[in-house]
C-alpha positions in Angstrom: 0.2 0.2 0.2 0.9 3.6 -0.7 1.6 6.9 2.2 -0.7 8.4 -0.3 -3.3 6.1 0.7 -2.9 6.4 4.7 -3.1 9.8 3.8 -6.6 9.5 2.6 -8.0 7.6 5.0 -6.8 9.6 8.4 -8.2 12.4 6.4 -12.1 10.8 5.4 -11.5 9.6 9.0 -11.2 13.2 10.4 -13.4 14.9 8.4 -16.4 12.2 8.0 -17.0 13.2 4.4 -15.5 12.1 1.0 -16.4 16.0 -0.3 -14.1 18.0 2.5 -11.7 15.1 2.9 -11.0 15.7 -0.6 -10.3 19.5 -0.5 -8.1 19.1 2.5 -6.0 16.6 0.2 -7.0 18.7 -2.6 -8.0 15.6 -4.9 -11.5 15.1 -7.1 -13.9 13.6 -4.7 -14.2 10.1 -7.4 -10.0 9.8 -7.2 -10.2 9.8 -3.4 -13.0 7.5 -3.6 -10.7 5.1 -5.7 -8.0 5.2 -3.8 -10.5 4.6 -0.5 -11.7 1.4 -2.4 -8.7 0.4 -3.6 -6.7 0.2 0.4 -10.2 -1.8 1.7 -9.8 -4.3 -1.7 -5.8 -4.5 -0.6 -6.7 -5.4 3.0 -9.8 -7.0 2.2 -12.0 -5.3 5.2 -14.3 -2.3 5.1 -13.1 0.9 6.7 -15.8 2.8 6.8 -20.1 2.5 6.3 -21.7 4.9 4.2 -24.3 7.0 6.2 -26.7 9.8 4.8 -24.5 13.0 7.1 -21.1 11.1 6.1 -18.9 8.2 6.4 -18.2 6.2 9.8 -15.3 4.2 10.9 -15.9 0.2 11.2 -14.8 -1.6 14.1 -11.4 -2.5 12.1 -11.3 1.1 10.6 -11.6 2.4 14.1 -8.3 -0.4 15.0 -6.0 0.2 11.9 -6.8 3.8 12.2 -4.3 4.4 15.2 -1.6 2.5 13.1 -1.7 4.3 9.8 -1.2 7.5 12.2 1.9 6.2 13.6 3.0 5.3 10.3 2.2 9.3 8.8 4.0 10.8 11.9 7.1 8.4 11.5 6.9 9.3 7.3 6.8 13.1 8.1 9.8 12.9 10.7 11.4 10.9 8.2 10.6 14.0 5.5 11.4 17.0 8.5 14.7 15.6 9.0 16.1 15.5 5.7 14.7 18.9 4.8 16.6 19.8 8.1 20.1 18.1 6.7 19.2 20.0 3.4 18.9 23.2 5.0 16.0 24.5 3.4 12.8 24.9 3.4 10.8 24.5 0.6 6.8 23.4 -0.1 3.7 25.7 -0.3 1.6 27.5 3.0 -1.4 28.7 2.2 -2.3 31.7 4.9 -5.5 33.2 5.8 -5.7 36.9 6.1 -8.7 39.8 7.3 -9.9 42.8 5.2 -6.9 45.0 7.1 -3.1 44.7 6.5 -2.2 47.4 8.8 -4.4 45.5 11.1 -2.3 42.3 10.9 1.1 44.0 9.5 1.2 41.2 7.0 3.3 43.3 4.6 6.1 43.1 6.9 5.4 39.3 8.1 5.4 38.8 4.1 8.5 40.8 3.5 10.5 38.9 6.4 9.3 35.6 5.3 9.9 35.4 1.8 13.5 36.5 2.6 14.0 33.8 4.9 12.8 31.0 3.2 13.1 32.1 -1.0 11.9 28.4 -1.7 9.2 28.3 0.3 5.7 29.6 -1.6 3.0 31.6 0.2 -0.1 32.1 -0.8 -2.4 34.7 0.7 -6.3 33.9 0.7 -8.4 37.2 1.8 -11.5 35.2 4.3 -14.3 36.2 6.7 -13.2 35.1 9.7 -15.5 32.2 10.3 -14.5 30.6 7.0 -11.0 31.2 7.6 -11.4 29.1 10.6 -13.1 26.6 9.1 -10.1 26.3 6.6 -7.0 25.8 9.2 -9.4 23.1 10.7 -9.8 21.5 8.0 -6.6 21.6 7.0 -7.5 23.2 3.6 -5.0 26.4 4.9 -1.8 26.0 6.9 -2.7 29.3 9.7 -4.4 32.4 8.8 -5.1 35.3 11.4 -8.3 35.0 12.8 -9.7 37.0 16.0 -12.7 35.8 18.3 -13.5 32.2 19.9 -11.6 29.3 18.8 -14.6 26.8 19.0 -12.0 23.6 17.4 -10.0 22.2 20.1 -7.8 21.0 17.7 -7.3 24.8 16.8 -4.8 27.2 18.0 -2.9 30.3 17.6 0.0 32.7 18.4 -1.7 36.2 20.2 -0.5 38.3 18.6 -2.5 41.7 20.0 -5.7 42.7 21.8 -8.2 44.5 19.6 -11.2 46.6 21.1 -14.5 47.3 19.5 -16.9 50.4 20.5 -20.5 50.9 19.6 -20.3 53.4 16.7 -23.5 55.8 15.5 -24.3 58.3 12.9 -23.1 61.5 13.6 -26.6 63.1 13.7 -27.9 60.6 16.1 -26.0 62.4 18.9 -28.6 64.4 20.5 -30.6 61.1 20.0 -28.3 58.2 21.9 -26.5 60.5 24.7 -28.9 59.5 27.4 -30.5 56.9 25.6 -29.8 53.1 27.8 -29.7 50.0 26.3 -33.1 48.6 25.8 -33.8 52.6 24.0 -30.0 51.5 21.5 -31.8 48.1 20.7 -34.8 49.7 19.6 -32.5 51.5 16.7 -31.2 49.8 13.6 -28.0 47.9 13.4 -25.6 47.2 10.9 -23.8 43.5 12.0 -22.3 40.9 9.6 -23.4 37.8 9.4 -23.0 34.8 11.6 -19.9 33.1 10.2 -17.8 36.3 11.4 -16.3 36.8 14.7 -17.7 40.4 14.3 -21.0 39.1 14.7 -20.1 37.2 17.6 -18.9 39.9 19.4 -21.8 41.8 18.5 -24.2 39.7 20.6 -22.0 39.4 23.3 -22.4 42.7 24.2 -25.8 42.4 23.6 -26.8 39.9 25.3 -24.6 41.3 28.2 -27.3 43.8 28.3 -30.2 41.7 27.3 -30.9 43.2 24.7 -32.0 42.1 21.1 -31.8 45.1 18.3 -35.7 45.0 16.8 -33.6 46.0 13.3 -30.9 44.5 11.8 -28.7 45.5 8.3 -26.2 43.1 7.6 -22.9 43.8 5.7 -19.6 41.7 6.0 -16.6 44.4 5.2 -15.4 47.0 7.9 -15.6 49.5 5.0 -19.1 48.7 4.1 -20.1 49.0 7.6 -18.1 52.0 8.3 -19.8 53.9 5.4 -23.2 52.9 6.8 -22.8 54.1 10.2 -21.1 57.3 8.6 -24.3 57.5 6.4 -26.9 57.4 9.1 -28.3 53.8 8.2 -27.4 52.6 12.1 -25.6 51.9 15.0 -22.4 49.2 14.5 -19.4 47.8 16.6 -16.0 49.3 15.0 -12.3 49.0 15.6 -11.2 51.3 18.0 -8.6 53.2 16.3 -11.3 53.3 13.1 -14.0 54.5 15.5 -11.5 57.1 17.3 -10.5 58.5 13.5 -13.8 58.9 12.5 -15.1 60.4 15.5 -12.2 62.9 15.3 -13.6 64.2 11.8 -17.0 64.3 12.7 -18.6 61.2 10.5 -19.5 59.4 13.5 -20.0 59.9 17.1 -19.4 57.0 20.0 -22.0 55.9 22.7 -20.5 55.9 26.2 -17.7 53.9 26.5 -19.6 51.2 25.5 -16.8 48.1 24.0 -15.9 44.7 23.6 -12.5 43.4 23.2 -11.3 40.2 21.6 -7.7 39.0 20.8 -6.0 39.0 17.1 -4.0 35.6 16.7 -2.5 33.4 14.5 -3.8 30.4 14.1 -2.9 26.7 13.1 -3.5 23.4 13.4 -2.4 22.2 17.0 -0.9 18.8 15.5 1.0 20.8 13.1 2.9 23.0 15.4 6.1 21.4 14.9 5.6 20.9 11.2 8.4 22.6 9.5 6.6 25.0 7.3 4.2 26.1 10.4 6.9 26.1 12.9 8.7 28.6 10.2 5.4 31.2 9.8 5.1 31.2 13.5 9.1 32.2 14.2 8.6 34.8 11.4 5.3 36.5 13.7 7.3 36.2 17.1 9.7 38.4 14.6 7.3 40.4 13.2 4.7 41.4 16.8 8.3 41.1 18.6 7.1 38.3 20.6 10.2 36.4 21.6 11.4 38.1 24.7 8.1 37.6 26.7 5.9 34.5 27.2 2.2 34.7 26.0 0.8 34.4 29.5 2.8 36.6 31.0 2.9 39.4 28.5 0.6 42.6 27.9 -0.9 42.1 24.5 -0.2 45.5 22.5 -3.5 47.3 21.9 -4.5 48.4 18.6 
């Protein structure tokens, strides 16, 4: 049997679906299905049961999965050691990034990474936060910038900075909202991204904290669009601290009290790939870009935006 067959077996077991496993491995679904059938034929065993919701390991499949993972880990260790002996990092890395390059310092990151690892091909993918998290979890991307809750135990990340979001309102509403309480604010239109966005989660975290639900919601999924809608008088929104203060200083918006919510910008990756040479290289570059090497992640105070 071949290593690629074991990788296919492990990917299907992890994700429970042929479609998602094929995306992770960058092969077509028919090709992946053929690889699985070939492996089952060679072993003369049925490794999965097909169900309405996906692929479920059989008892034999569960026992063999642990052995397959050991073989794959040994093969990866062999490859990693060969790379270290060669002294050159090669390959391709897919990296998710968010809408604001200044926020993530992605230019500095790319410049440093390409200088250190000229043979490593880096691919940037613009994404909404929730999609970025899914792509890293599913193994489609090697890493991504991200903020919000890490809902998958298998995904971890390097904390880069604390982000604060404020309640921003149209400038023309200043008198209207100055003495308003939370129930009155909830009666006004709110501009909130779709549920896949961490921005959506932050907005509802703040609203839930005060036990209110907006009566009207306008959906928008980009910071620039949200800022424009607030300035145009469409409604209220959570806005990143630096953007909100800049727009307040020019009279485009006003801020309601000191109402705010915080989160952490992270550089995320799969927990089981933390020592993968490519992922390790990306983490090391981020540590230098953000000057994180001198202090432990637990002890240092994260820089604010």
